[in-house]
RODO-2510 file (C-alpha; in nm, 4 decimals, decimal comma):
residues 414
     n   res          X          Y          Z
     1     m    -0,1002     1,5233   -12,6902
     2     k     0,2462     1,6122   -12,5247
     3     i     0,3635     1,9418   -12,5402
     4     k     0,7630     1,9399   -12,5489
     5     i     0,9731     2,2433   -12,4562
     6     s     1,2797     2,2750   -12,5207
     7     v     1,5751     2,3894   -12,2493
     8     l     1,5851     2,6743   -12,4472
     9     a     1,2659     2,7973   -12,4642
    10     l     1,2509     2,7568   -12,0883
    11     l     1,5319     2,9482   -12,0891
    12     l     1,4385     3,2276   -12,2576
    13     v     1,0564     3,2180   -12,0535
    14     f     1,2559     3,2598   -11,7429
    15     v     1,5135     3,5634   -11,8070
    16     f     1,0983     3,6985   -11,9908
    17     q     0,9191     3,5900   -11,7090
    18     i     1,0949     3,9125   -11,4471
    19     q     0,8888     4,1614   -11,6379
    20     l     0,5179     4,0156   -11,6021
    21     s     0,2438     4,0822   -11,8214
    22     a    -0,1200     4,1378   -11,7478
    23     c    -0,4492     4,0775   -11,9919
    24     t    -0,7971     4,1735   -11,9795
    25     v    -0,9542     3,8798   -12,1212
    26     a    -1,3277     3,7316   -12,1385
    27     v    -1,5752     3,5153   -12,2778
    28     i    -1,8817     3,5656   -12,4299
    29     s    -2,1727     3,2906   -12,4708
    30     g    -2,3783     3,3351   -12,8005
    31     k    -2,7092     3,3149   -12,5776
    32     y    -2,6460     3,6456   -12,4647
    33     t    -2,4946     3,8393   -12,7809
    34     k    -2,6812     4,0907   -13,0269
    35     d    -2,6301     3,8205   -13,3332
    36     g    -2,6142     3,4942   -13,1599
    37     r    -2,2330     3,4592   -13,1616
    38     p    -1,9917     3,3884   -12,9014
    39     l    -1,7493     3,6382   -12,8499
    40     l    -1,3882     3,5767   -12,7405
    41     w    -1,1693     3,9176   -12,6266
    42     k    -0,7953     3,8918   -12,5349
    43     n    -0,6738     4,2933   -12,4557
    44     r    -0,2885     4,2041   -12,4445
    45     d    -0,0631     4,3740   -12,2088
    46     t     0,2603     4,2147   -12,2512
    47     w     0,7003     4,3797   -12,2721
    48     a     0,6752     4,2914   -12,6382
    49     v     0,4704     4,5763   -12,7759
    50     h     0,5452     4,4429   -13,1117
    51     n     0,2787     4,2076   -13,3018
    52     k     0,1392     4,1093   -13,6343
    53     i    -0,0887     3,8312   -13,7556
    54     m     0,0043     3,4938   -13,8761
    55     y    -0,1851     3,2014   -14,0903
    56     f    -0,0695     2,8411   -14,0528
    57     d    -0,1126     2,5373   -14,2062
    58     d     0,1305     2,3271   -14,0102
    59     g    -0,1280     2,1088   -13,8166
    60     k    -0,4100     1,8785   -13,8478
    61     y    -0,6075     2,2114   -13,8825
    62     e    -0,5760     2,5792   -14,0270
    63     y    -0,5366     2,8500   -13,8214
    64     m    -0,4270     3,2090   -13,7290
    65     g    -0,3261     3,4422   -13,4603
    66     l    -0,1492     3,7087   -13,2906
    67     v     0,2027     3,6652   -13,2618
    68     n     0,5236     3,8556   -13,1613
    69     s     0,6697     4,0006   -13,4828
    70     g     1,0020     3,8902   -13,3292
    71     d     0,8870     3,5417   -13,3197
    72     i     0,9311     3,4840   -13,7038
    73     h     0,8844     3,1275   -13,7164
    74     g     0,5566     3,1936   -13,5186
    75     k     0,6346     2,9232   -13,2190
    76     s     0,4090     3,0845   -12,9831
    77     v     0,0321     3,2482   -13,0824
    78     w    -0,1347     3,4614   -12,8110
    79     i    -0,5127     3,4284   -12,9684
    80     g    -0,6897     3,2843   -13,2626
    81     q    -0,8532     3,0735   -13,4094
    82     n    -0,8996     2,7837   -13,6562
    83     s    -1,0625     2,5970   -13,9308
    84     e    -1,2987     2,4349   -13,7293
    85     g    -1,4501     2,7635   -13,5241
    86     f    -1,2493     2,6638   -13,2417
    87     a    -1,0966     2,9782   -13,1022
    88     i    -0,8475     3,0323   -12,7603
    89     m    -0,6596     3,2937   -12,5739
    90     n    -0,5069     3,3361   -12,2122
    91     s    -0,3988     3,5556   -11,9469
    92     a    -0,1583     3,5211   -11,7269
    93     s    -0,2517     3,4594   -11,3248
    94     y    -0,1060     3,4938   -11,0105
    95     n    -0,2483     3,3402   -10,7597
    96     l    -0,3612     2,9373   -10,8756
    97     n    -0,0197     2,8315   -10,7669
    98     i     0,0774     3,0374   -10,4069
    99     g     0,3096     2,7954   -10,1900
   100     d     0,4020     2,5328   -10,5138
   101     t     0,7876     2,5543   -10,5296
   102     n     0,7448     2,3921   -10,8713
   103     k     0,8433     2,6294   -11,1486
   104     l     0,6120     2,7760   -11,4489
   105     s     0,6459     2,7112   -11,7971
   106     g     0,5414     3,0718   -11,9476
   107     l     0,4501     2,8652   -12,2783
   108     e     0,0721     2,9652   -12,3168
   109     g     0,1425     3,0848   -12,6384
   110     h     0,2595     2,7640   -12,6879
   111     v    -0,0339     2,5937   -12,5682
   112     i    -0,2228     2,8057   -12,7776
   113     k    -0,0729     2,7313   -13,0478
   114     a    -0,1093     2,3322   -13,0428
   115     a    -0,4600     2,3669   -12,9334
   116     l    -0,5487     2,5463   -13,2811
   117     a    -0,2946     2,3353   -13,4528
   118     n    -0,5386     2,0176   -13,3160
   119     c    -0,8430     2,0831   -13,1442
   120     a    -1,1580     2,1451   -13,2984
   121     t    -1,4176     2,1448   -12,9715
   122     i    -1,4039     2,2489   -12,6120
   123     a    -1,3802     1,8755   -12,5417
   124     d    -1,0874     1,8115   -12,7504
   125     f    -0,8933     2,0972   -12,5214
   126     e    -1,0299     1,9521   -12,2093
   127     k    -0,8441     1,5755   -12,3443
   128     m    -0,5125     1,7649   -12,4019
   129     m    -0,5279     1,9274   -12,0632
   130     d    -0,5726     1,6261   -11,9142
   131     e    -0,3212     1,4296   -12,0870
   132     m    -0,0435     1,7419   -11,9419
   133     k     0,2541     1,6360   -11,7325
   134     r     0,1609     1,6807   -11,3900
   135     p     0,2624     1,9541   -11,2446
   136     t     0,1635     2,1023   -11,5649
   137     g     0,4194     2,3965   -11,4959
   138     f     0,1098     2,6290   -11,5813
   139     e    -0,0622     2,9338   -11,4152
   140     a    -0,3244     3,0888   -11,6255
   141     n    -0,6877     3,1230   -11,7352
   142     f    -0,7462     2,9658   -12,1038
   143     g    -1,1181     3,1076   -12,2479
   144     v    -1,2001     2,8844   -12,5419
   145     i    -1,5365     2,8882   -12,7760
   146     d    -1,5871     2,6397   -13,0644
   147     a    -1,8619     2,5771   -13,3729
   148     q    -2,0789     2,4160   -13,0934
   149     g    -2,1961     2,6892   -12,8903
   150     g    -1,8793     2,6647   -12,6029
   151     a    -1,7868     2,8987   -12,4475
   152     a    -1,5892     2,8402   -12,1252
   153     m    -1,3348     2,9679   -11,9350
   154     y    -0,9950     2,7400   -11,7950
   155     e    -0,7962     2,7901   -11,4860
   156     l    -0,4861     2,5569   -11,5177
   157     n    -0,2513     2,5164   -11,2455
   158     n     0,0137     2,3266   -11,1811
   159     k    -0,2505     2,0513   -11,0428
   160     g    -0,4958     2,0637   -11,3380
   161     y    -0,7506     2,3190   -11,4430
   162     v    -1,1299     2,3904   -11,3043
   163     k    -1,3915     2,4786   -11,6028
   164     f    -1,6147     2,7760   -11,5811
   165     d    -1,8936     2,7180   -11,8430
   166     a    -1,9942     3,0823   -11,9796
   167     n    -2,3363     2,8900   -12,1342
   168     d    -2,4357     2,7964   -11,7569
   169     p    -2,6565     3,0198   -11,6189
   170     k    -2,5259     2,9179   -11,2363
   171     v    -2,2020     3,0210   -11,3263
   172     a    -2,2546     3,3284   -11,5321
   173     p    -2,5866     3,4143   -11,4809
   174     f    -2,5331     3,7526   -11,7629
   175     g    -2,3406     3,4806   -11,9945
   176     y    -2,0052     3,6199   -11,9698
   177     i    -1,6585     3,6059   -11,7695
   178     i    -1,4125     3,8220   -11,7406
   179     r    -1,0539     3,7511   -11,5932
   180     a    -0,7953     3,9923   -11,5396
   181     n    -0,4566     3,8369   -11,3870
   182     y    -0,6197     3,5864   -11,1366
   183     s    -0,8147     3,2752   -11,1430
   184     f    -1,1186     3,2496   -10,9237
   185     m    -1,0182     2,9058   -10,7809
   186     g    -0,7196     3,0592   -10,6446
   187     s    -0,6163     3,3120   -10,3444
   188     f    -0,7691     3,6698   -10,3409
   189     g    -0,4962     3,9455   -10,1885
   190     k    -0,1684     4,1172   -10,3335
   191     e     0,0398     3,8437   -10,5140
   192     s    -0,2456     3,8679   -10,7775
   193     s    -0,3282     4,1983   -11,0194
   194     g    -0,6369     4,3308   -11,2269
   195     y    -0,9142     4,3995   -10,9705
   196     i    -1,0006     4,7075   -11,0695
   197     r    -0,9651     4,6862   -11,4218
   198     y    -1,2365     4,3585   -11,3959
   199     n    -1,4483     4,5602   -11,2381
   200     t    -1,4401     4,8504   -11,4577
   201     v    -1,4780     4,5683   -11,7367
   202     n    -1,7606     4,4042   -11,5210
   203     e    -1,9792     4,7182   -11,5153
   204     l    -1,9296     4,7881   -11,9013
   205     f    -2,0882     4,4512   -11,9380
   206     y    -2,3222     4,4090   -11,7712
   207     n    -2,4998     4,7590   -11,9388
   208     a    -2,4067     4,5786   -12,2695
   209     m    -2,6373     4,2624   -12,1598
   210     s    -2,8749     4,4906   -12,0149
   211     t    -2,9507     4,7108   -12,3586
   212     n    -2,8591     4,3585   -12,5747
   213     a    -2,5493     4,5409   -12,7150
   214     f    -2,2881     4,2932   -12,7129
   215     t    -2,0389     4,2664   -13,0437
   216     a    -1,7544     4,2985   -13,1324
   217     q    -1,7151     4,6381   -13,2515
   218     f    -1,8815     4,7282   -12,8130
   219     i    -1,6166     4,5400   -12,6835
   220     l    -1,2978     4,7141   -12,9397
   221     q    -1,4462     5,0471   -12,8886
   222     d    -1,6519     5,1056   -12,5604
   223     v    -1,4127     4,8191   -12,3236
   224     a    -1,0760     4,7442   -12,4650
   225     r    -1,0021     5,1017   -12,5247
   226     s    -1,2356     5,2792   -12,2220
   227     l    -0,9960     5,5351   -12,0141
   228     k    -1,3283     5,5101   -11,7501
   229     h    -1,1790     5,3793   -11,3998
   230     s    -1,4137     5,1619   -11,1820
   231     l    -1,1989     5,2537   -10,8521
   232     v    -1,1974     5,6219   -10,9102
   233     k    -1,4993     5,6828   -11,0678
   234     e    -1,3980     5,9009   -11,3929
   235     d    -1,3507     5,8920   -11,7296
   236     l    -1,0749     6,0085   -11,8661
   237     f    -1,2413     6,1055   -12,2490
   238     i    -1,4890     6,2871   -12,1277
   239     k    -1,3078     6,4383   -11,8365
   240     y    -1,0836     6,6367   -12,0593
   241     a    -1,3487     6,6486   -12,3944
   242     d    -1,3678     7,0447   -12,3678
   243     v    -0,9620     7,0992   -12,3880
   244     p    -0,8506     7,3010   -12,7218
   245     q    -0,5927     7,1112   -12,9023
   246     n    -0,2290     7,1096   -12,9225
   247     t    -0,2784     7,2197   -12,5056
   248     p    -0,0887     6,8976   -12,3654
   249     t    -0,2998     6,7673   -12,0817
   250     f    -0,1524     6,5118   -11,8606
   251     a    -0,3961     6,2512   -11,6391
   252     f    -0,2328     6,0071   -11,4272
   253     f    -0,2764     5,6774   -11,5873
   254     h    -0,2817     5,3108   -11,4114
   255     d    -0,5272     5,0730   -11,3628
   256     f    -0,7338     5,1050   -11,7014
   257     v    -0,8251     4,8422   -11,8925
   258     p    -0,5785     4,9871   -12,1937
   259     r    -0,2703     5,0385   -12,0258
   260     k     0,1169     5,1192   -12,1481
   261     s     0,1652     4,7654   -12,1851
   262     s    -0,1402     4,7151   -12,4019
   263     a    -0,0118     4,5616   -12,7135
   264     s    -0,2772     4,4846   -12,9284
   265     t    -0,6490     4,3718   -12,8556
   266     c    -0,8824     4,1264   -13,0775
   267     v    -1,2017     3,9576   -13,0763
   268     i    -1,2861     3,5979   -13,2335
   269     q    -1,6892     3,6395   -13,3085
   270     g    -1,7278     3,2911   -13,3525
   271     v    -2,0959     3,1113   -13,5134
   272     k    -2,4205     3,0057   -13,4275
   273     k    -2,3869     2,5884   -13,3893
   274     g    -2,4931     2,4435   -13,7187
   275     e    -2,3545     2,7570   -13,9057
   276     n    -2,0216     2,7170   -14,1701
   277     p    -1,7101     2,8096   -13,9410
   278     e    -1,5805     2,9748   -14,1789
   279     y    -1,7687     3,2945   -14,1336
   280     s    -1,5683     3,2656   -13,7839
   281     t    -1,3897     3,6524   -13,7904
   282     l    -1,0661     3,7387   -13,6031
   283     w    -1,1089     4,1202   -13,5379
   284     s    -0,7858     4,2154   -13,4638
   285     v    -0,6538     4,5496   -13,3322
   286     v    -0,2837     4,5177   -13,3792
   287     g    -0,0326     4,7644   -13,1835
   288     f    -0,0921     4,9795   -12,9699
   289     p    -0,5105     4,9911   -12,8738
   290     l    -0,5895     5,3698   -12,8216
   291     t    -0,3175     5,4215   -13,1410
   292     s    -0,4606     5,1292   -13,4122
   293     v    -0,7431     5,0610   -13,5817
   294     v    -0,9233     4,7131   -13,6982
   295     v    -0,8814     4,4986   -13,9399
   296     p    -1,0773     4,2019   -13,9683
   297     t    -0,9276     3,8457   -14,0920
   298     w    -1,0663     3,4550   -14,1652
   299     i    -0,8593     3,1268   -14,1989
   300     k    -1,0645     3,0751   -14,5429
   301     g    -0,8442     3,3788   -14,6884
   302     k    -0,5530     3,1521   -14,6022
   303     n    -0,2222     3,3619   -14,6424
   304     t    -0,3517     3,6303   -14,8336
   305     f    -0,4624     3,8867   -14,5374
   306     p    -0,3673     4,2180   -14,5398
   307     e     0,0018     4,3193   -14,5990
   308     v    -0,0092     4,5477   -14,2866
   309     l    -0,1031     4,2794   -14,0561
   310     k     0,2051     4,0929   -14,1308
   311     r     0,5849     4,1092   -14,0168
   312     n     0,7454     4,3512   -14,2532
   313     d     1,1781     4,2622   -14,2621
   314     k     1,2357     4,6163   -14,3542
   315     i     1,1245     4,7357   -14,0167
   316     k     1,1345     4,4659   -13,7868
   317     d     0,7136     4,4383   -13,7620
   318     s     0,3771     4,4450   -13,8873
   319     p     0,3925     4,7858   -14,0955
   320     i     0,0325     4,8620   -13,8872
   321     c     0,2007     4,8151   -13,5304
   322     h     0,4886     5,0402   -13,6546
   323     a     0,2123     5,3023   -13,7016
   324     a     0,0450     5,2334   -13,4030
   325     l     0,3467     5,2711   -13,1611
   326     t     0,4926     5,5917   -13,3705
   327     l     0,1706     5,7670   -13,2522
   328     k     0,1820     5,6209   -12,9314
   329     a     0,5002     5,8169   -12,8584
   330     e     0,2602     6,1410   -12,8737
   331     v     0,0477     5,9723   -12,6224
   332     f     0,3244     5,9275   -12,3734
   333     p     0,5560     6,2259   -12,4880
   334     i     0,7636     6,2257   -12,1344
   335     r     1,0916     6,0962   -12,1866
   336     w     1,2628     6,1376   -11,8251
   337     g     1,2068     5,9834   -11,4980
   338     k     1,1839     5,6215   -11,4294
   339     f     0,7858     5,6558   -11,3289
   340     a     0,6807     5,9560   -11,5192
   341     s     0,6526     5,7788   -11,9035
   342     k     0,5013     5,4487   -11,7758
   343     f     0,2160     5,6506   -11,5823
   344     y     0,1465     5,9797   -11,7368
   345     i    -0,0542     5,9788   -12,0360
   346     n    -0,1271     6,3004   -12,2575
   347     i    -0,5168     6,2539   -12,2956
   348     n    -0,5308     6,5945   -12,5211
   349     a    -0,2690     6,3599   -12,7923
   350     l    -0,6019     6,1442   -12,8605
   351     t    -0,9563     6,3587   -12,8036
   352     n    -0,9620     6,7526   -12,7682
   353     e    -1,2368     6,9770   -12,8313
   354     d    -1,1447     7,0061   -13,1698
   355     g    -1,2100     6,7054   -13,2831
   356     t    -0,8444     6,6555   -13,3827
   357     g    -0,6744     6,3866   -13,1298
   358     i    -0,5721     6,0534   -13,2424
   359     r    -0,9210     5,8510   -13,1780
   360     q    -1,1271     6,1144   -13,2907
   361     k    -0,9321     6,0677   -13,5995
   362     i    -0,9384     5,6862   -13,6457
   363     k    -1,2748     5,6162   -13,5090
   364     p    -1,4987     5,7001   -13,8411
   365     y    -1,2592     5,4838   -14,0187
   366     e    -1,2731     5,2261   -13,7839
   367     d    -1,6731     5,2699   -13,7822
   368     k    -1,6690     5,2346   -14,1678
   369     i    -1,4666     4,8941   -14,1840
   370     f    -1,7069     4,7364   -13,8987
   371     a    -2,0159     4,8723   -14,1150
   372     q    -1,8542     4,7486   -14,4128
   373     t    -1,7634     4,3941   -14,2921
   374     n    -2,0857     4,3455   -14,1153
   375     a    -2,2562     4,3607   -14,4448
   376     k    -2,0160     4,1299   -14,6089
   377     l    -2,0650     3,8735   -14,3603
   378     d    -2,4009     3,9002   -14,4231
   379     e    -2,4098     3,8560   -14,7476
   380     w    -2,1249     3,5508   -14,7357
   381     r    -2,3447     3,3539   -14,5067
   382     t    -2,6735     3,3561   -14,7841
   383     s    -2,4461     3,3362   -15,0813
   384     g    -2,1506     3,1482   -14,9457
   385     m    -1,7996     3,2911   -14,8644
   386     k    -1,5392     3,2474   -15,1639
   387     k    -1,1584     3,2731   -15,1377
   388     s    -1,1491     3,5235   -15,4294
   389     s    -1,3544     3,7657   -15,2654
   390     i    -1,1991     3,7710   -14,9405
   391     e    -0,8959     3,8327   -15,1541
   392     d    -1,0409     4,1526   -15,2797
   393     y    -1,1760     4,2576   -14,9430
   394     y    -0,8557     4,2647   -14,8011
   395     k    -0,6611     4,3731   -15,0472
   396     q    -0,9593     4,7081   -15,0177
   397     l    -0,8943     4,7012   -14,6453
   398     n    -0,5256     4,7310   -14,6855
   399     a    -0,5719     4,9856   -14,9413
   400     e    -0,7734     5,1808   -14,6792
   401     v    -0,5675     5,1117   -14,3665
   402     q    -0,2402     5,3041   -14,5325
   403     k    -0,4721     5,5775   -14,6310
   404     m    -0,5768     5,6386   -14,3384
   405     f    -0,1974     5,6724   -14,1818
   406     q    -0,1043     5,8540   -14,4574
   407     k    -0,3534     6,1267   -14,4612
   408     e    -0,4099     6,1876   -14,1141
   409     f    -0,1093     6,1364   -13,9349
   410     n     0,1351     6,1776   -14,2071
   411     i     0,2709     5,7993   -14,2001
   412     v     0,3532     5,6159   -14,5103
   413     l     0,3142     5,2113   -14,4561
   414     n     0,5954     4,9658   -14,6271
***
């Protein structure tokens, strides 16, 4: 399997690489999760803050995933799953090709798309990487799970790749593998980034592992949106919780798991070995994570998933992402200075003593979505998953999300 890259695509990538992306990702073995199913997480940080979900049937397998809203035809996917229960995501790494003068392609999204279209298992993905030309043009971490119980992280550089198996206690004694923007096989120093984010996630994950609390909901609510900082030892949500509403309260905002550049966060909840892969669930928080809400999707529902997740040509974005970015402006209201608008966050807009913060308003709706979706999944795993049932639930979810943004924030989703 060869990955074809056009000259135009390469030129575009080199332009975009000026604005480096930073993601926090993890793969968790089903042996350590609460329900025995593997989890794949990506907190996406990028210049491309307009995101959507797309469904594809242009490959060997059907697949769906997170795509830039401006990518009309879905040429790149940044995290996704397919009909075989195979799922994959990536994070950029900046320390694998130190001293290597070969240029990078920056086309990790193309790799993910190709893998989703053609791979059913981790072994298939390894074969795909084995067949890449050398130098590969890549410097990245790829997390993968499959329906056979596989869960691994791959560090891919110009010369090849190294596998870190989340099921191997010698490699992952607690069943999880975390990566930020560096790789364990690379050199450690100023050329890479994400060490503080890594440590923050590791502390949260260790506590979850020790209390059997590893779920998609835990990762999306307590990790991806966490405002704990492992270096300075403070939690902004706790520190400013007793400040009254409408009292702008600013804090220095750097090296937290969510960043101003966070575009979306997704968790793919896989299936147990022997379980029907159609139950694999893509839990997506599309748009700035601190101001958006989770929406689940499944391959069997094909392209009938909620309209709020799809690109709306009128706004050139998905409605849910557009709403999240509208609210994000309240969280980062400073409009002057080169760095002030990037590094100072108004915590009072997210949480306050009166319970009127954006996160405080969204969480009850999100809790309900998790509860009713988990109940649906339990029902489907017993009685079977029908496309008509998924479509009905999609309509319900779409209406609930629209209602929430209009009722709580006076934002109408087109």
